[in-house]
N, C-alpha and C positions, 0 to 999 in steps of 0.2 A: 356406302350402302347401295347407291344407285348403280355403281359399277358392278357390284356383285349380282344384283338382280338382272341386269342386262346380260351379264355373262351367263347366268343360269338359263335365261330364255333362249339365247342363241345355242347354247350347248344342248338343251333339251330338244330344240328343233332339229339340229343336225344329228342327234343321237337317238331320235325317236324310234327308229327301226331296230336299234341295238340295245335297247334298254334292258332286255332280258338276257342278252348273251353272256355277260359276266356271271350272272346267277346260274345260267344253264351250264356254263363251263365249270363253274365252281361245284355245282351239284354233281356233275358228271365225275369230276375228280373225287368228290366226296364219296360217291358210290363205290369207287375203287377201294377207298380206305375202309368204308363200312363193311364191304364184303370180307376184307381181311380180318376186321374186328370180329365179325360173326363167326368166322372159322376159329379164331383164337378162343372165343367164349365157349364154343362147342366142345373143344378138346381140352379145356382147362378143368382141373379138379377143384371146382368151386362148390360151396354149399348149394344144395339143390335149389332152394328158393332164390338165392342170389343169382345163380346161373340162369334160371328160368326167366327171372325178371330182366336181367341184362340182355339175354338173347332176344326176347320179345321186343324190347325197346329198339334194338338194332334192326330187327326184321321189319318192324313197322316203319322205321325211318327209311329203310331201303325201298319199301313199296311205295311210300308217299313220294319219295324223290322220283321214282320211276313214273308215277302218274303225272307228276308235275312236268317232267321232260316230255312225256307223250302229248300233253295238252299245250305246251308252250313253244313247240318247234315252229319257226316262222316260215321256213322255205319248204317247198315240196321235196327238194333233194334231201334235206335232213330227215324229213318224215319217212321217205322211201328207205333211206339208209337204216333208220331205227327199226322199221318194220321188217325189212329184208333180213336183218341179222337176228331177228327174233330175240331181242335183248330181254324182253319181259319174260319170255318162256324160260330162257336160260337162268334168269334170276330166280324164278319160282322153283325150278328144278334144283338149283344149287342150294336154296334154302331148305327144301325138303330133304335133300341129302344130309345136310348138317343136322337137321332136326331129328332125322332118323338115327344119326350116329350117337347122339348123347343120351346115355341112359338116365342121367340126372334130370334132363328136361322132361323126360317121360315119367319121372318119379318112380322109376323101376330100379331100386337099389340093389337088386340081385343080379342085374345084367353085367356082363364084363365089358371091358373096353373093346373098341373096334380093332379089327385085325389090321395088319399092315396093308393089306390089299385095299381095305376100305379107306384108309388114310391116303393111299395113292390116288384113289378115285376122287376123293375130295380135293386133293392137290391138283389133279388134272382139270377138273371142272372149274376150280378156282382160277387156274391159269387161263382157261378159255374165256371165262367171264372177264378177267382182267384185260385180256387182249382186246375183246370187243369194246370194253369200256374205254380203253386207251384209244382205239380207232375213233370212237364217238367223240371223245374229247378233242382229237386231232381235227375231225370234221368241223366241230363247233368252233374251234379256234380259227380255222381257215375262213369260215363265214364271218367270224367276228373281225378278223384281220382285214378282210375286204371292205367291210363297213367302216372300220375305224381309220382306214387310210385317208378318207376324206377329211377326217378331223385332226390329222397330225399338225398341219400348218396352223390351224385355228388354235388348237390347244397349246402348241409351242409358243405362239405369240401371247396367248392368254397366260401361259406359265411365266413368260418374261415379265408381263405386266404384273402378275401376282407377286413375283419376286421383288419387283420394284416397289409395289405397294407395301409388301411386308417389311422391306428394308426401311422404307419411309416411316412405317409405324414403329419399327424397332428403335431407330435413332430418335424418333420423336418421343416415344413413351417408355420403352423397355431398357434402353441403353443406360440411362441414368441409374435405374434400379439395379441393373446387373453390375454396373461399376461399383455402386455402394456395397453390393453383396460380395464382389471380388475383394474390395478393400477390407471388408469384415473378415473374410477368410484369411487374407494376408496378415491382418493384425493378430488374428488368433494364432496363426502359424508362428508369427514373430514372438508373441507372448509365450507360446509353448517353448520356443527356442531359448528365450531369455530365462524362463524358469529352469530349463535344463542347465544352462550355464550357471545360473544362481546355485543350483543344486551341486554342480561339479566343483565350482570355485569357492564355495562358501568356506570360511575359516572354521565354522562350526561343523562338527561331524554330523552328517545326515544319513539315516538308514531307513530303508523300506523293508518291512517284514510281511510275510504272508500270514494267513490266519493261523498257521501252525508254528509261528515264530521262527520260520526259516528266513535267512537273509536273502532278499531278492536284488537289492541295489544298495551300494554304498558310494559315497564320494571319497575323494582323495584324502580329505581331512580326517574322516573317520578311520580310514585304513592306517594313516600315520599315527593317530592317537592309540589305536588298538595294537598295532604291530610294531611301531617304532622302526628300528633299523633291522629287525629280525626278518631276513629274506626267506627263511624256511617256513615260518608260521603262515597259516592261512586264516582268513577272516572268519570262516565257518568254525574252525577248531577253537579259535579264540572265543567266539561267541558261546560255544558250548561249555568251555571251561570257566568262563566268567560268570555264567548264570547257573547256579545249582537248581535242582528240581524244586527244592523248598522255596527258593527265592522266586522262581517262576510262578509258583502257586500264590505266593504273597502278591506278586506283581499283578497277576490276572484278577485276584480278588479286589485289589485297590483300583484297578482300571475299571472293572465292572461297577464299582461303587462310585468313583469320582471321575472316571473318564481318562485318568492319567496316573502314572507312577513316576516318582522322581527320587533319586538317591545317589549316594556316592559309593563307588566301588573301587577296589584295589586291583590293579592289573595282574593277571596270573603270569604274565611273561616277564615283567620288570618290577622288582621290589621297590617299594616307596614311590611307585607311580600311581596316581589316582585320577579317575575321571568321573565327571558328573553325568549321569544318564537320565534322560527324561523320555518315557514311552507313553504314547497316546493312541487312542483307538480312532480309526477312520471308518465311518459308517456309509453304507450305500443308500440308494433311494428308498428302499424298504426298511431302513433303520437296522439292517443287519450288518454285522462286522464284515467290512470289505478287506481291510488290511490294517497294519499298524505302522505308525511312523515313530522314529526315535531321533533324538538330538543328543549328541555326546560332546562334551567339552573337557579338555585336558585341564585339570585343576591341581596338577602336581606343584607348580610354582606357587599357586595361591595357598596350597596346603603348607608349603615350606614357609611362606610368609606368615601364615597363621601360627605355625610353630615358633617362628622367630619372635613374633609379637608376644606369644605366650611366654617365651623365655625372657623377653625384655620386661614383661609385666611382673615376672616372678623371680628373675635371676639377675645378678649384677653383670653388666656388660663387660667390665674389665676383668674381674676375677672368676666369673662363673659361679660364684657362691649365691646362695639365696639372698634376696634383697629384703628391704624393710617390710613391705607388705607380706612377703612370703613367710618370713620368720615370725611375724606377729600372728599370722594364721596358725603356724605350728604351735606357738605358745598358747593361743586361744583353744586349740583342740586339746592340748595337754591339760589345760585348766578344766576342760569339760569332761575329762575322763572320769568314769564313775568310781574307779579305784582311788584309794588314797595314796597315790604314787607321789613321791617327793622328787622335784626336779629343780634345777638351778639355772639362773641366767648369769653368764659371765660377760660383762661389758668390757671390751678391750680397746685401748687407744694407743697408737704408735707415738712414743715420746719423741719430741723435737721433729716431727714430720714436716712441719711448715718450713723449717730451716733447710731441710733436704730438698723440698719441692722448690723453694725460692732460689736456693743456692745452685742446684744442679739441673734444674729444669723439670718440667712436668713429665717428660719421657722417663727420666730416671725415677721420679716419684711414682709413676704408674708401675714401673717394673718392680719397685720396692713393695708396693701394695700387693702385687701379684705373688711375689715370693713369700710375703707374710701369709697370704691366704693358703698357699701350698703347704707351708710349715704347720699352720694351724690344722689343716685337714689331716696331715700325717700324725699329729700329736693326739687328737681326741679320738674317742671311740667312734666306730662306724655308725652307731645308732644316734649319735649326737648330731645336731644341726649347726653348721657353721654359716654365718651370714655376714655380709658387709652392709652396714646401715648407710654409709656414705662417707666421703672423705677418708680419714684414717681411722674410722670407728668400726669395730667388728663386734659380733655377738656370737656366743656359743650357747646353745640350748643343751644343757647336760641332763640327760634322762637317767632314770633309775639310780638316783643318788641315795646311798645308804646313810651317810652321815657327813658332817663337815670335814672329817679327815680325808674323805675321798676327794673333796673339792680342793683341799689344801695340796694333796698330792698332784692333782690335775693341774692346778695353777703353777706349782713349782716346775712341773714337767714342761709347761708352755714357756715359762721364763727361761728355762735351760735351753730350750730349742733355739733361742735367739742370742745365746752367748757367743756364738761364732758369727763373724761378719758375713754379710750377704755379698756374694761375688757378682760384680757388674763390670765385666771386661777389665779395664785398668783401675776400677774403683773397688774398694772394700769398705762398705758401709756397715757400721755396727749400730744396730737399733735395739731398743728395748720397748717393753709394753707395760702399761699400767692397767691393772685389772680390778674391776669392781664386781662383787658377787651379791646377788639377792636370791632368796629361796622361796619356793612355793611349798606349802601355804603359809609359812611363818611370816614372811615379809609383805606379801601382797597376794591377791586372788585374781588379778587380771593382767593381761599383757602390758598395758600402759604403765601401771604402777610398778610392775616388776622391772621393766626397762628403766623407768625413772630412778628407782632406788638403786639398781645396779650402776647406773650412771653416776649417782651421788657417791657411791662407794669408790668408783673409779677416780672421780675427782679428788677424793680424799687420798687415794694412793699417789696421785700426782703431787698433791700438796706436801705429802710426807717424804718426797724425794724421788718419786717415779721408780720404774722397774721393780714393782712389787704389787701385791694384791691385798685388797681389803674387803671384809664382809660388811654389808650394810648394817647400820644401827640407827636408832632414832636421833642421836646427837647430830649425825650428819644432816638430817633433814632440817633441823633447827639452823645449822650452819648455812645450809643452802639458801634458806629464806633470807638470812642476813646478807648473804653474798648477792642475791638478786636485788635486794634493797640497795646495797652499796653500789651495784652496777647502775641502777636507775639514777641514783643521785650523781654518780660520776658523769653519766651522759648528760644529765640536766646541767651540771656545772660547765661542761664543755660548750653546750648550746647557749648558755646565758653568761658567758665570760666571767665565771667565778675564779678562773685561774689567772695568776699574774706572776711577773718576774721580780726577783730580788737579786741583789748583787753583793757577793761576799768579797770584801777587799783583800788584795794580795800585796803583802809588804816585803821589802827587801830586808833581810835580817840585820845587816851591818849598819845600814843608814836609817832604817825605820821609815823609809819612804814608800808611798803607795805606788806600785808598778803596774797594777791592773786589777781585774776582778774576775770572779767566776759567776756566771749567770745561773741562778737556781730557780726552780719552779715551786710555787706555793698555791694551795687551794683553800679558799675561805668559803666553805659550803653554807648556803642559806639554810640547809636542813641539819647539818652536822657540825657547823662551826669550823674551827681550824682542823684540818686533816693532815696528818704526818705524811711527808713524801714517801717514806718507806711503805706506807699502806697503799696509797693510790698509784704509785709507779708500778708496783707489782701487779695490781689489778688491771692497769692499762695494758701491761704486757700480755697478761693471760687473755684479755678480751680483744687483743689486736688493735688497740686504740693508740698505740705509740706513734704511728704515722700522723694522726691528727694532732697529737701533742707536739711532735717535732716541727710540723708545719707552722703551728702557732708560734713556737719559739724562734724558728728561722725567720718568719716574717717580721716579728718584733725586733729581732737582732739586727736586721738590715737598717731599721730606723735608728736604733741605738748607736750603731757604728758610724752613722752619718754625723752624730753630734759628739761622740766620745773623743776626748783629747788624744792627739796622735801619739803621745808618749806613754799611753796606758795599754796594757794587754787586755784582751777580751777573750775569756775562756768559756767554751760552750761544750756541753756534754752530748755525745753521740750514742744513741741507743743501739742495741745489738741488731735491731731489725735492718739497719742500713748495711750490715755486713752481707746480707743475702740479697737485698734489693737496693742498688746504689742510685736509682733514678732521682730520688728526691735530694740526696746529698749532692749529686752532680749538678743538679739545677741550682742548689744553694751556692755552691762554689762558683758557678757561672755568674750568678748575680753579684758575687763579691769581687769579680775580676777587675773592677775599676778602682779598687782600693790600692793606694800606692804602697803603704807599709803593710804588706800581707802577713809578715812574720808575727805581728802583734795579735793576729787572730789564731787562737789555739783550740784545736779539736781534741777533746778528752775522750778516751775509750777505756772502759774498765778492764782490768786484768782478767776477770771472769769471762767476759764476752770474747776476749781476744783468743784465749786458748781453745775455744770450741772449734774454730776453723782457722788454722794458721795461714793457710793458702789465701783465703779470702781477705784475712786481716792484712797481710802483706800487700795485696793489691789495693786495698782501701788506703793504706798508709802511703803508697806510691802516688795514688790519685791526689791526696791532700798535699804531700810534699812537692810533687811535680808542679803544682799550681802556686807554690810559694808560701804555703801556710805552715804553721807549726803543729806538732802532734805531741800529746802527753798521755802517758799511761797512768790511769787513775786507780786508786786503791791498791797500789803495788804492795805485794807481800801476802795477798789473800788468795791468789789464783794459781799458785804453783808454776809460775813462768820460769822456764829454765834459762840459764845464762846464754845458752846457744840461741834460743829463740829471741832473747832480748837483743842479741847482736844482729840477728837477721832483720828484726823489725825496725831498728835504727830510730828510736824516739828522740825528740828534742828535750823532753822534760819527764822526770819521774816524780809522781806524787805518792809519798809514803802514807799508807792508810792510818787513820786516826787510832786504830786498835793498837798500834805500836807506839804512838806518840803520847797517848794519855798516861801511860805508866812509865814513861821514860826516866823519871826522876827516881822512882822507888824500885823499879824492876831492872836489874842489871842485864838480863837477857834482852829486853826490849832496847835498852841503851846500846848494847853491842850490835843488835840487828840494824838499828837506825844508823849507827856510825859506819857499819860495813856497807850499807846501801849508799850512803852519802859518798864514801870513798870510791866505791865502784862506779857511781855515776860520774864523778869528777874525772876518773880515769878514762871513761868512755865519752867524755865531752858532752855530758848531759847535765842540765840544770836539775836541782832538787827542790821540791816544795813539800813542806811538812804540813799536813792537815790536822785540824783539831787542837791547836795550841790554846790552852785555857789558863795558863798561869805564867808568872815571870820566870820561875825556875826552869820550866821547859824551854822558854824563849832563850834564856841565857845559855843553856846547854847546847841548843841548836846553833847558836851563834859561835859557841866554842868549837864545834866540829865543822865549821865553815859551811853550814847549810845555806842555800842561796835565798830561798823565799819561804814565808810562813803565812798561814791564814788560820783564823780561829776566833773564838769568842773573847779571848784575852785582848785582841786588838779591836774587833768589832763583830757584831752580829750582822747577818745579811741585811742590807739596807735597800730602800727605794732608790731609783736612779738619781733623783735630785739629792737625796741625803748622801749617796755615795760620792757624787761630784763634790759636794761640800766637804765630806770627810777627806777626800784626796787633796783638795785645796789646802786644808788645815795642816796636812802632813807633808805637803810639798811646797814650802814657801818659795816664792820666786826670787 
């Protein structure tokens, strides 16, 4: 502050004589400009009042400036110059000429414009005045230059000092603020650049629209979503085609109401291509619409997944048929129809499918189910609904049923469709179906009960021999309740050790010595008492409980064989389930590997189970014989085994079914059959066991035809293990 005051005093002192020179020079120059302005106003076609006002203002300023110059000239030379050139007179004369020229200033609207000669006179006087004013300015500048020469060094030094002081102030106070301001600008520029890159590289399609919904900017993602690989299409054409006028009206209405619109659209360029579009309004500072923004996302893949999920929810993934929820919904809708339309539910199950699945693998099983589905669709009416409930269970919703005869014809047509084997490369599988039928409204009024009763009828068809159809009746429902009760008791018995083994002695015919035993299973139910094996074995097979039964028998057999005298045979029955799944049997054979006399362990297979799959039977027989054990064919004569197959399977023992033995004394045919079987077995080096010997006459006849072994109630009923050992000791004195 002190420095500024000192500088001001010194400068005022040195410049005291020249204080008015800048103003004089400035006013002199300004006079030149004002004189030209006065001429311009005079000749311009302005409204009268405006022109008069403007001209008077300029005129007054010119005269005031002239008076100022005349009073403030410092030197005699300047005063002489100003008076000798009569600048004041020229100025007044010039103004008078201008004033006389303009009819508007004089408020005379009828006067015409000045002639060209008058304009030339104005121009000449204007030039004379300008020249004099220019000379005056030049004289004033010379006088000012002489006076200011003395101040150059002072002011130069002071300027350097001023710069130094300003630099000091800048770095002390302003630099930090400027640096912060520069950083803010850089950050803003960087943020703008980042937002631009975010816009360009976003995976979401981004669009900027003007107020008229024309596209101004799009990023690469939006162009890719809209146009795909179509190089000929343009983004503007796409936008126009994608949005109809009606849709735009709806969009604008929604945006005006909620500020945004969002919806799913189908691409006009690519079928089955979908995108999700969200448009929102961007407002300006005055809350007016500035522009629109849009976000677009390709949802084609998501749409496909939704369709896939829909199909998974309503259709079977293997066969493409309707699934359980889908067909139940169809049945429900059919039940709710106001008309009294009759329809039927056909419940179909593939017979012996488990054996196919276990024997040939799930791949073949799946192909079989697919072929079954195809044949069913080809067999029923187009209006009918074919569904797969799961596993090997199918349902047909047969609509517009006139009477039961229609369903009979339909069921027969379905069964005939499966008379021919299903071709699978080198396999030809022949399958059949069991069909149960329930009718609406006769049998039930809702989907659950209709399906349940059709299932009951299907089960009856299976019980009656399979490959047939049955209509539901109330007797079946009673039977089902009993079946479920029996099933519960069976499972209870398995869990609470109600099953136990007994041993049927096997005797040599000629010597009457005990040579072994057949292990049999018995069930003493806490709820039902003694249950016949014929009842519970069949139920265990239908409920797939035989693996549990066999495991129990196998485990107990290991313990029995450890204590059984080495001279006695031990015969164990093998269920049909092991023909398709050999894992349990292989494990049992492995556990028996330490037995020295393996030939005394006999595995019995029924003739009925053998003929269902000869290939697998031969493989099972090889597994048993290759490990040193014996094999017997049980119930021989009931399963239609050919002599050729008998030769291929190479059994050690043939057990003649009791159906032929019980009438052997009184029935000549039975006698001949038994004798023929015995002779055949002897010729093929097989031993023969006669089952069901119940009297001495039968025993004597079998002895007469050289039958090898016998078993039956004539000799002994099945015994506990302790009683069997005692029985063997009594018949085999040492």
